[in-house]
Each structure stands twice: as C-alpha cells, then as structure tokens.
C-alpha positions in Angstrom: -4.9 10.1 9.5 -3.3 11.9 6.7 -0.9 13.5 9.0 -0.1 10.3 10.6 0.5 8.6 7.5 2.8 11.6 6.2 4.7 11.5 9.4 5.2 7.5 9.1 6.6 7.9 5.7 9.0 10.4 6.9 10.2 8.5 9.9 10.1 4.9 8.4 11.1 5.8 4.8 9.4 2.8 3.1 11.2 3.7 -0.3 14.6 3.3 1.5 14.4 -0.3 2.5 17.1 -1.9 0.5 16.7 -5.7 -0.7 19.9 -6.6 1.0 18.4 -6.0 4.5 15.9 -8.5 3.9 17.7 -10.8 1.8 16.7 -14.1 3.7 13.1 -13.3 3.6 13.2 -12.4 -0.3 15.1 -15.6 -0.7 12.3 -17.5 1.1 9.7 -16.2 -1.6 6.9 -16.1 1.0 5.6 -13.1 -1.0 6.3 -12.6 -4.6 4.7 -10.3 -7.4 3.6 -12.3 -10.4 1.2 -11.5 -13.1 -1.9 -9.4 -13.3 -5.7 -9.6 -12.7 -8.1 -9.5 -15.4 -8.4 -5.7 -14.8 -4.6 -5.2 -15.4 -3.7 -4.7 -11.7 -0.3 -6.2 -10.5 -0.5 -9.4 -8.1 1.3 -9.9 -4.9 0.9 -13.5 -3.9 1.4 -14.3 -0.2 2.1 -17.8 0.8 2.1 -18.1 4.6 3.1 -21.8 4.4 6.5 -20.8 4.0 6.5 -18.7 7.2 7.5 -19.9 10.6 6.6 -17.6 13.6 9.6 -16.0 15.2 12.0 -17.3 12.5 12.9 -13.7 11.8 12.5 -10.5 13.9 9.1 -8.5 13.7 10.8 -5.5 12.4 12.6 -7.3 9.6 9.1 -9.1 9.0 7.4 -5.8 8.6 10.0 -4.3 6.4 9.6 -7.2 4.2 6.1 -6.8 4.0 6.3 -3.2 3.3 9.1 -3.8 0.7 6.9 -6.0 -1.4 3.6 -3.8 -1.0 6.0 -1.1 -2.2 7.2 -3.2 -5.3 3.5 -4.2 -6.0 2.6 -0.6 -6.1 5.4 0.4 -8.6 4.6 -2.5 -10.8 1.0 -1.8 -10.7 1.6 2.0 -11.5 3.8 0.8 -14.5 0.6 -0.9 -15.7 -1.5 2.3 -15.4 -3.2 1.3 -12.2 -3.3 2.7 -8.6 -4.3 -0.5 -7.0 -2.9 -3.8 -6.7 -4.3 -7.2 -5.8 -3.4 -9.9 -3.5 -3.8 -13.5 -3.4 -3.6 -14.8 0.2 -2.7 -18.6 -0.9 -3.4 -20.8 2.4 -2.5 -24.0 0.6 -0.4 -26.1 3.1 -0.8 -23.6 5.9 -0.4 -25.1 9.4 -0.6 -23.7 12.8 3.0 -23.1 13.0 2.7 -20.7 10.1 -0.2 -18.6 11.6 1.5 -15.3 13.0 -1.5 -13.0 14.2 0.9 -10.6 16.0 2.7 -9.9 12.6 -0.8 -9.7 10.6 -2.1 -7.3 13.1 1.1 -5.2 13.0 1.1 -5.4 9.2 -2.6 -4.8 8.7 -2.3 -1.6 10.7 0.6 -0.3 8.9 -1.1 -0.8 5.6 -4.5 0.5 6.5 -3.0 3.6 7.9 -0.4 4.3 5.2 -1.6 2.7 2.0 -5.4 3.7 2.0 -7.1 2.4 -1.6 -4.3 0.8 -2.7 -5.3 -2.4 -2.3 -8.0 -3.3 -4.9 -8.7 -7.0 -4.0 -7.8 -9.8 -1.8 -8.4 -13.3 -2.9 -8.1 -15.9 0.1 -7.6 -19.4 -1.4 -8.1 -22.7 0.4 -10.1 -21.7 3.5 -10.1 -24.1 6.3 -13.0 -24.3 8.6 -11.3 -22.6 11.4 -10.5 -19.8 9.0 -14.0 -19.4 7.9 -15.1 -19.3 11.6 -12.6 -16.8 12.3 -13.4 -14.4 9.3 -17.0 -14.7 10.3 -16.1 -12.9 13.5 -13.3 -10.7 12.1 -15.4 -9.0 9.1 -17.9 -7.7 11.7 -14.8 -5.2 12.6 -13.9 -4.3 8.8 -15.6 -1.6 7.0 -18.1 -2.5 4.4 -16.0 -1.3 1.5 -13.1 -3.7 2.9 -15.2 -6.6 3.1 -16.4 -6.2 -0.4 -12.8 -6.3 -1.5 -12.3 -9.7 0.1 -13.1 -12.9 -2.1 -13.1 -16.2 -0.1 -12.4 -19.0 -2.7 -12.4 -22.7 -1.8 -10.0 -23.8 -4.5 -7.3 -22.4 -7.1 -9.7 -22.9 -9.8 -12.0 -20.4 -8.5 -9.1 -17.8 -9.2 -10.4 -18.0 -12.8 -13.1 -15.4 -11.8 -10.5 -12.8 -11.5 -7.6 -13.8 -13.4 -6.8 -15.4 -16.9 -5.7 -18.9 -16.7 -2.2 -18.3 -18.0 
C-alpha cells in the first residue's frame, strides 16, 4: 500500500493541482474549509446538494476533491494536528445530487493515499434511504473507520463535536 501511495503521489502530483484548473468547482462551494472541531482540527464541509451528476468530468471532480483534502491537511497542520474532520451536510440532497461513481473513486483515492488523515466524519440529516444503505455499507468498512463516522439527525447534534460559534 505504501509503495502504491508513493507511486500515486509521483504520478498524480496532488500538490501541483492549480485552483485555476478547477475554478468552476471552487466557485460552486460544494466543499469548503471552515472552522475547527472541539479538538482544534480543521473542518472540511461537503455539501452534496450543490452537486449535479455529470456536470463536470470525473477527472476534474477528483482533482477538486483532492485539492480540498490537501487544503484541509495544510490547514489542520497549521493548527498543530495531523487529522482533519469532515461534515457531510446532507441537507437538501436529492437523488440528482447522489453520485456513487464519484464517491467510490474518491473514497478509493483517499483510503489508499491519505491513511489516517481523516479523524472524524459527521454525516448530518440522514434520510431513511441513507440509513438503510449505511447499515449495509458499514459491514464492508473496518471497525476503526466505522468508529470515526458519526451519524447525526440534525445540525444541532453537531454541538457534541463543535463549539456553537
């Protein structure tokens, strides 16, 4: 895995992704870095309601996701931490926003090339379909990964992990 990750970094050069090459995606603010959790780690907020499947080519979407992860890592390191946290805000998500192909590709990239960088994922506003899907999917995840995932019904539940401000 380590050799594959090193080779991926050499080939893909994630640190060289330029904002200009993903400008349309950056302007959409689908993903933003904002604030810290109670442990002081940088927060990456993902808002899939602003995503439409096939609006952008897959390669561009993947570069965007990697750009934002790299940004979250740099930010969290500036705060003295190694791990960042994610809020997956499912508010307003419709069927047209759900992009399983992108998520599969992106999860494979992050799992293989950013091990132990994500400290926690808070998934907010779970629909009944998401709950059923997650009940199945979590069986394929490691116990350590499942422990990092916090399923929250409302935004108010974020107060467990984030200061109100």
